[in-house]
C-alpha positions in Angstrom: -53.7 6.0 -20.9 -51.2 7.0 -23.8 -49.4 9.4 -21.3 -48.9 7.0 -18.7 -47.3 4.6 -21.3 -44.5 6.9 -22.8 -43.6 7.8 -18.9 -43.5 4.1 -18.4 -41.5 3.3 -21.4 -39.4 6.8 -20.8 -38.8 5.3 -17.3 -37.4 2.1 -18.7 -35.0 4.0 -20.9 -33.9 5.5 -17.9 -33.4 2.4 -16.2 -31.7 0.8 -18.8 -29.6 3.3 -19.7 -28.8 3.4 -16.0 -27.8 -0.3 -15.9 -26.0 0.1 -18.7 -23.9 2.6 -17.7 -22.9 0.6 -14.6 -22.1 -2.5 -16.8 -19.2 -0.5 -18.9 -21.9 -0.1 -21.6 -24.2 2.4 -23.5 -27.1 2.6 -25.2 -27.4 3.2 -29.0 -30.7 5.0 -30.7 -32.6 1.9 -31.1 -32.0 0.6 -27.4 -29.6 -1.7 -27.9 -26.6 -1.8 -25.1 -23.2 -2.0 -26.8 -19.4 -2.1 -24.9 -18.0 1.1 -24.7 -14.5 1.9 -26.8 -12.0 1.8 -24.3 -8.7 4.1 -24.7 -5.8 2.0 -22.7 -3.6 4.9 -23.1 -6.0 7.4 -20.3 -5.8 4.8 -18.3 -1.7 4.3 -18.1 -1.5 8.2 -18.1 -4.0 8.2 -15.2 -2.0 5.6 -12.9 1.4 7.4 -14.1 0.2 11.1 -12.8 -1.6 9.5 -9.2 1.8 7.6 -9.1 4.3 10.8 -9.4 1.9 13.0 -7.2 1.9 10.4 -4.2 5.5 10.6 -4.6 5.8 14.6 -4.3 3.6 14.3 -1.6 5.8 11.8 0.2 8.5 13.9 -0.6 6.9 16.9 1.0 6.0 14.8 4.3 9.5 13.7 4.4 10.8 17.1 4.2 8.3 18.6 6.9 9.1 16.0 9.1 12.8 15.9 8.4 13.3 19.2 8.4 15.7 20.9 4.6 18.8 20.7 6.4 18.5 17.2 7.3 16.8 16.3 4.1 19.6 17.4 2.2 22.2 15.9 3.8 20.5 12.5 3.4 20.0 13.3 -0.7 23.6 13.9 -0.8 24.4 11.0 1.1 22.7 9.5 -1.6 24.2 11.1 -4.4 27.6 9.5 -2.9 26.7 6.0 -2.5 26.2 3.3 -5.5 24.4 3.3 -8.6 21.0 2.9 -7.2 21.5 4.8 -4.7 22.1 8.1 -6.8 18.9 7.0 -8.9 17.2 7.2 -5.7 18.6 10.6 -5.2 17.7 12.3 -8.1 13.9 10.8 -7.6 14.0 12.7 -4.1 15.4 15.6 -5.5 13.3 18.9 -4.5 10.7 19.7 -7.6 7.9 22.4 -7.9 5.3 20.0 -7.2 7.4 18.8 -3.7 7.1 22.4 -2.6 4.1 23.4 -3.4 2.6 20.4 -1.5 5.1 21.9 1.3 3.6 25.2 1.5 0.2 24.0 1.2 0.8 21.6 3.9 2.3 24.3 6.1 
């Protein structure tokens, strides 16, 4: 009987830990669920890295679709434009990540 009670208690503890984890909480040693400490800097960094990866992938796909000569001509045309066009040309310059995506996709 004692073995069955301890197994049941262990299953309840595992279940409570699963439910607490799904709710963004963690269980401490006495079984209380407490909120996890959030690190907002990590979320911001993750969003920024995802945005940079999406931009690099988009540049690689445009480069593959347009060809290198036409892509370079488009960047040159943007550099001759206004301040906004010049900023867009700076963002669209080929970098190491974009060339790595191009090699990966070809």
